[in-house]
N, C-alpha and C positions, 0 to 999 in steps of 0.2 A: 832891548828886550822886547820879546813876543807879549803883544796885550791878551791875544786870545789863545789858548788851546783847544781845539776842538774834538771833543769826545765822540763816539757811539756807543750805544748802549743795546745788548741783543738779550732780550728777554726782560718782560717787564710786569712778574710777579712780584711777590711780596720783596723781594730784594731790590729789584730792577726799579722798582715803583717809588720805592724808599730811595733809592740815590737821587731821583729826581726832587724829591721834596724838601732832600736838605740842600741839594746843589740851590732850588729856587729862593729857600730860605734863609741862606747863610751865604750865597754870592757874594754879598759885598763883604763881609769879615774876611773869604777866603780871599780875596780879591786885594786885600788891606794889608794880612797876613804875608801874602805869598808875592804879590807884584806883578799876577797876573791873572784873567779872569779864564773861568772854565766854563766851555758853551757846548751844548749840546746840540750835535748839528743834525745827526739821525739818531732813531730810538724805534728797534723792529719787535715784534711779538706776533704769534699766527693768530692773535686772535685781535678784534677792535680796541685797542687800547688807545685812542685818539683824544682822548677824555683827558688821558694820565699826558702823555708826550705832545700834545698840540701838534702844530705844524712840522713836528721833528720827526710826525710816526709813519712808519711803513710797515706792511706785512712783509716785507722781503731781505731775509737778514743780509744778504749778499749788497745790498743798497749801503748799508754798513760798512763791509769789509771791504768793498772796493771803489769806496768815497775817496778819492786822493786829498781831500782837504780835513780827513779826519787821522790825528795821528794816533789816540788810543780807542781801543774797542775794550768795552766792558762787558764779560760775559757773564750773562745771571740765569744762563739755561738750567742748567745743573743737568747731571745723567751724562753718560757717554755721549751718546748718537743724539741729536748731529753735531752737539755741543763741540766735538773731537775735529770733526771736519770744519767748522766753523773757525774754529783759533788756529788750526794747521794753516788754512788758507789766508789770514788775517797776518800771520805772520809772514809767510810766504810773499804778502803783498808790502811788506814794511812796516808793520801796524805793532805798536808796543800792547800788551795785554794785561789786564785786570782781571781775576776771574775771583768769585767766590764758590767754585768747583769743587770739593774735597775729593770726590769720587773719581775725577778725571786726571786730576793732579796725580792721587795717587796710584792710581792705573799707569797712567801713561804719562807721567811726569818727563820721567829719561828722553822719552822721543820729542816731545813738546818742547825741552830746556836745548836740548841738544841742536832742534832748529833753529831757537831763538839765538842759541850763539853763535850759529853759523851765519843768521841774518843782522845779527849787531843789535837784538832788540828785546827791549826787559819783560821777562812776565813773571809777575807779582801775585801772589795768592793769597795775602794776609785773611782774608774774611773767609778763608776755607777751614780755618780752624779755629773755634771759641769765639765767631760772631765778631764784638767788640771789644775782644782783651788783645792787646796788640804783642800776643807770643810770638809770631814771628819776627817780627821787626828786633823785638829784643835778642832773640838767639841768635838772628843775622847780623844784626849791629851793637846792639848797646852792649851784649856781651861778646863780642867778636875778639877780645884779647883774652877769654878764659878758654880755656880745655871744657869742657861742659860732659860731666860724667853721669848725670841722670837727669832726667824728664817724665815725672809722672802728674797724671792729671786725670781731673772728673772733665771730662771733655764732652759728654752728653747729657743735656740738660734734662730730657724726656725721663731717662733712666735716674737721675738724681733725685729727680722730683716724687718717683713714685718708691724709691728708697726712703725719702725724705717722710713721706705720709705714712709708711709704714714704721718706722723707728717713732715717730711724734704722736702720731695718733691713731696708733695701733690698728689700722688698714691692710687687711689683707692685699696679696699682688693684685687680685682683680678690680678688687675696689680703689686702689691706690691709680692704677691703670686707668679705669671708667673717668675718675676725675680728671686725670691728666688729660685726656682726649676732651671733655667737656669745656675745660678752659683752654683749650688749643696748645696745653705743652707737648700734645701726640698727634701723631696721623690716626686715621683713621685705619691705616694700617699698618701697625707699627712694628713691624716685626725687626727691620735695621737697626731700630732703637733697641728694642730688646734684647735680641741676639748678640749684641755684640758689634755688628758689622762699620755703622756712623763711627765708632770711637775706633774701630781699627783703620777705617781709611786715617782719620785724622793720627791715628799713630805711626801709619806710615809717613806720612806728611812731617811731622814732629821727629821722626829720625832720620828723615834726609836734611833739615833745617839742621837740626844739632849734631849729628853725627857723620852727616857728608855721604851717607850710604843709600842706595834705591834698595827698598826691602820690596818683595812677591808679596801680595794681600796673601798668598795661598801659604804664604813662610810666618804669619803671624798667628800666635795662638790667641784663640777669641774661643770668650767663654761667656754667657748671657747673666738675666738675674732672673729667668722666669720660674727656676728652680731657688729661690730662695725663700723660705720660708717665716710666718710669724713668729717661730719658736728660735731660728737663728738670731732674729733681730735682737729678740728678747735674752737671749742667753749671751748674747756678743755683751750687752748692755750691762749685765751683771758682773762679765769680768773686766769691762770700761773700756770696750771698743765700739765702732760702728763700723757697720758693713758698708762701701763706697762700692760701683763699679769704676775701675783706675783702667787708663792705659798708661802702661811702663815701661819706658826705653832705659836701657842703661847702654853704655858706650864703654868698651874694652879697645886693647891696642888693636884685635886683629878678629873681634868678635863684636856683635850688638845683638842685646837682647830686645825684643819688642813683643808686648803681651798683654790682651785685653781679657780683663776677669773680675769677678767682684772681692773683695779684699777687706779682711779685719784691720780698720785701722784703730792705733789708740784714740782715744777720745782728745786727748792735749793735744794730736796733731793738726796742723792749719787745716789741712785738706778735709779732716773731719767735721769741720766746722762749717763746711760748704753746703750750704742748702738748698730746698726747693730748683727751681729751673737754671739755679749757677751754676758758673764753670769756674775752675780752680786751675793754675799749673805751677807743680812745683818743682824747681830746677836746682840743681847740684851742681858746683864748679868748681874749679881749683884752685880759684883766687878771688870771685865772690863770696865764695861759701855757698847758703841756702839762702832760698828767696822763695817768692811766689804770687804771681801773678791773677788776679780777682775779679771778675765781674760777667754782662750778661754775654751769656754762649751763645743765645739766636736770637730769632725775632728781625723782622725786616729792619729797624731803625739801626740798632747796633750792627748788623752785618755791614747796612751800606755806609756806617762810620767807617769801618775797616777797609771797604772797596773803596772809598773814596780818601782813604789817607794815601792807600799807592795812588791812586789817580793824581793825587799833587806831588808826590814824590817823584814820579815819571815826568808830570809837568815841570817841575823844578830844572831837570837836564832839558828839555827840548828846550824851553825859555833861556836859557842860559846861567841860570842859579847856582848850578852844580854841576858836576861832573855828566856827561851825555852818555856814556860810554858804560855798556852794561858789565860786569864782570861774574862768569859761573865757576866757581871752583870746581876741577874736579872732581868725580865722584869716587869717594874711597870702597874697595871693595872688601869688606866687612864679612865673615860667615854669622849667619843669624844662628844664635844659639836656639837647640832645640828645647822646649819644655823640658823633658825629661830629665836635662842637665841643671835647671836651674837648682839652686836651693832656697827654700822655705820654712817658716814656721806654719803648724796646719792646724786650721779648727777641723774637725771630726764630731758629726753628730750621729749617730745609730741605736737602732730599735733591738733592745734582746730580752730574754725572758726575766723578769725578777726572781732571781735564785742564788741562791750561792755556787761561787765558780765561775761565772762569766766573766769579771774582770781579769781573773787570774789567767783566762785562754786568751783572751784579746792581747793582753801587755806581754805576755807569753811569745806571742809571733812577732810584735814590735821588738821584743828582748831579741830572739834569733836573728832578726833584719839588723840589729846593732841601729835600733830606733830609739832616739831618746825622749820619753814622755816626761812635760813639763807639769801636766797636772789630769788629773780624771775624776769626775764628778757624774753619780748616778743622780739621774731626776727622775720624778716618779711617771705619770702615766700620761700626764697631761699633753694636750695636743695632740695625741693620737688618736685613730679613730676609734668611737664608743666599744666596737667589740672586742678590741685589743686592751683597753683600760683594764687595769689591775692584774693581768697576768703580764703586761710587758712594761719594760721602762727604758728609760731614754739616757742614754752614757752619754756623754761630751767630754772628747778627749781632747787637750792643747798638746801639741807636738815641740819640743824644740827645732831650730834651724835642720833640717835634712834635706837632701837631694832627693827631688821630685819623683826620678822614677823607683829609689828605694821605696817610697810612701806608698807609690801605685804599686807596687809588687807586695807590698805588705797587704793592702787592701784586698788585692785581689784574694790572699790567703783569707783573710779575716772574714771575708762576706761569705766564703765555703764554710765557717766553722757552725756547727749544729746549734750553737746558742747564739747566734748571730739573724736577727730576721730581718734586717734592714740597714745599708747603708745609706744615711739619708740626705746627708751633708758633706762635702769635702770644701773647705775654703781656705786659701791663704791669709795667712795671718803678717801683716807690714808689708814693707817694701827692702827690706834689708839683701843683701846679695846674700 
């Protein structure tokens, strides 16, 4: 049995430095549990991080990649360039790879896995989705006997924190975002979180892991949370719902649905109870049924925990504790279902003059399009700009399950009605087919 497994780390930011901290703190426990020691042979960063890595530090990533004594390269650089070059070169050198890089795996996973398969090395990416939650391992191994039907989740802690504060504390979007930035839950430029891009990368990775299909980022429907108003939060509460930004993956025989958007969830749904910066993934399978994985979705230590779980898994193979031959199942060619073809229930909030006949005109359009209405409630002018209060009202409409295309076609007609001033919000309700 091998006593030492040498690893190299590229990138000593929040995650990379946390990997070192955990290894130094728990080295003896890891060795006792697994029968081998993990040794940091080299660690690189473009900045001087000698205080973190000690004698192992180098500024040149290729010192790590080209070291013949290093078996596993841990990539914590982030982004595509130069991380992709580093990983591909390391694979060509016969190194196993552990990465926390969601963007790289989402955009270039197929190329990376194809090369890894050819070279006979592992590429593991647990830390790329939901930080410390072991969702990738669960989908790939623990649920290997199941046909996975659906994976839906809160996979971005920043947006969940913002929506939680809007829901529980009555904050506006901007107030909640500012607080998230002050607490370190949001970047100074939060665009990738707010517009749903971060969640879309994770959705692509979950689609591959659960459905075996590589999905282009451009094929994922993406909608962020910046248009969610306090009125939407309050109206959702009144009808027993909570608004969450969800990544939704549904797997069919020949198609796959992958989308990211705000969703009204019943308050009793397990995902509705996930608050602040926590993440959770809800899984539905044919054999297990339904289950949820919950925990810290970001942060240096939780993400480093996931990185090291992959390192240990690979090290077991290297040290002879288990089979060392990696297996990459053939990718499925599933068509990505267009957002217009999905079916859902819908919450619609619009502004209209406060006078008789308005509801009749709106419901008439839905009737002509054969769209069934579950509930219509006319509210007062609360929440409207001062100049329009008293003259206009807010109308909240909940639709039964309908096809997206039909709903959007109807809304185009409704928006042009003289009795409609503005369609303020359109939010999908629930996760049903």
